[in-house]
C-alpha positions as CSV (number, residue, x, y, z in Angstrom):
1,V,0.0,0.1,0.0
2,Q,1.4,3.4,-0.6
3,L,-0.2,6.9,-0.4
4,V,1.7,10.1,-1.9
5,E,0.5,12.9,-1.1
6,S,1.6,16.3,-3.1
7,G,0.6,20.0,-3.3
8,G,2.3,21.4,-0.2
9,G,4.6,24.1,0.4
10,L,4.5,28.2,1.0
11,V,1.6,30.4,0.7
12,Q,0.6,33.7,2.4
13,P,-2.3,34.1,4.7
14,G,-5.4,34.4,2.7
15,G,-4.2,32.1,-0.2
16,S,-5.3,28.9,-1.3
17,L,-3.5,25.6,-2.2
18,R,-4.4,21.7,-3.1
19,L,-3.5,18.7,-1.6
20,S,-3.8,15.3,-3.4
21,C,-3.3,12.0,-2.5
22,K,-2.6,9.5,-4.9
23,A,-3.2,5.9,-3.6
24,S,-1.9,2.2,-5.0
25,G,-2.2,-0.9,-3.9
26,I,-5.5,-0.8,-2.2
27,I,-8.8,-0.9,-4.1
28,F,-9.7,2.6,-3.5
29,S,-13.7,3.0,-3.7
30,R,-13.8,0.5,-1.0
31,N,-11.7,2.9,1.6
32,H,-13.1,5.7,3.3
33,M,-10.0,8.6,2.6
34,G,-9.1,11.1,5.0
35,W,-6.7,14.0,5.8
36,Y,-5.2,14.8,9.1
37,R,-2.5,17.3,10.1
38,Q,0.1,17.4,12.8
39,T,2.2,20.2,14.0
40,P,5.4,19.5,16.7
41,G,4.4,18.5,19.9
42,K,1.0,18.1,19.2
43,Q,-1.2,14.9,18.4
44,R,-2.4,14.2,14.7
45,E,-5.7,15.3,14.0
46,L,-8.6,15.2,11.9
47,V,-9.0,17.9,9.1
48,A,-11.5,16.2,7.1
49,T,-12.6,12.6,5.9
50,I,-15.1,11.5,3.3
51,T,-16.3,8.2,3.0
52,S,-16.6,5.5,0.3
53,G,-20.1,6.8,-0.5
54,G,-19.0,9.7,-0.6
55,N,-20.2,11.3,2.4
56,T,-18.0,14.0,4.1
57,I,-16.9,15.3,7.8
58,Y,-14.9,18.2,8.5
59,A,-13.2,19.5,11.9
60,D,-14.6,22.5,12.9
61,S,-11.1,24.2,11.7
62,G,-11.7,23.9,8.3
63,K,-15.7,23.9,8.1
64,G,-16.3,26.5,5.0
65,R,-12.5,26.6,3.8
66,F,-11.6,23.2,3.2
67,T,-13.5,20.6,0.9
68,I,-12.4,17.0,0.6
69,S,-13.2,15.6,-2.8
70,R,-12.5,12.0,-4.2
71,D,-12.1,10.7,-8.0
72,N,-12.5,7.1,-7.9
73,A,-11.0,6.9,-11.2
74,K,-7.9,8.1,-10.4
75,D,-7.6,6.5,-7.0
76,T,-7.0,10.0,-5.4
77,V,-8.1,11.9,-2.7
78,Y,-8.3,15.8,-2.9
79,L,-7.7,18.9,-0.1
80,Q,-8.9,22.0,-1.3
81,M,-7.9,24.5,1.5
82,N,-9.1,28.2,0.9
83,S,-8.4,31.6,3.0
84,L,-5.8,30.0,4.9
85,K,-4.5,31.1,8.1
86,P,-1.3,30.9,10.1
87,E,-2.3,28.3,12.2
88,D,-3.1,26.0,9.6
89,T,0.6,25.4,9.3
90,A,1.4,21.6,9.6
91,V,2.2,18.6,8.4
92,Y,-0.7,17.0,6.3
93,F,-1.4,13.4,6.3
94,C,-3.6,10.9,4.1
95,N,-5.2,8.0,5.2
96,A,-6.7,5.2,3.9
97,H,-9.3,3.1,6.1
98,P,-10.9,0.0,4.4
99,V,-14.2,-0.2,5.3
100,S,-15.2,-2.9,7.6
101,T,-11.8,-3.5,8.3
102,V,-9.3,-1.6,11.5
103,D,-6.9,-1.4,9.2
104,D,-5.3,1.9,8.7
105,Y,-2.8,3.3,6.1
106,W,-0.8,6.6,5.8
107,G,0.9,8.5,3.8
108,Q,4.2,10.3,4.6
109,G,2.8,13.7,4.8
110,T,3.2,17.2,3.3
111,Q,4.4,20.3,4.8
112,V,1.9,23.4,4.5
113,T,3.6,26.4,6.0
114,V,1.4,29.9,5.8
115,S,3.2,33.0,6.7
116,S,3.9,35.9,5.3
């Protein structure tokens, strides 16, 4: 199983980024997918998830600013982040959770830095 994130980088406050996570080694459509983030010294926290059926859940921190989506034909999940704030600075991780299992798979993470 491999989850490869891309799209991170440095952006000014108020700017936008779109993260992508390309999956391989799994039946993508049978996985709930999610984005999490982590800053030094803190626990990894949920950003957003999208179920195999397309239902979405967002952490309060990203509601109204972030949009998670998936393209099953491309085995890819996206996170569109708008109106970025300095407090959004973190390493963002992609997660795959196969339906009806206790398994979890993680990507290596991509750094997002929001700074002027």
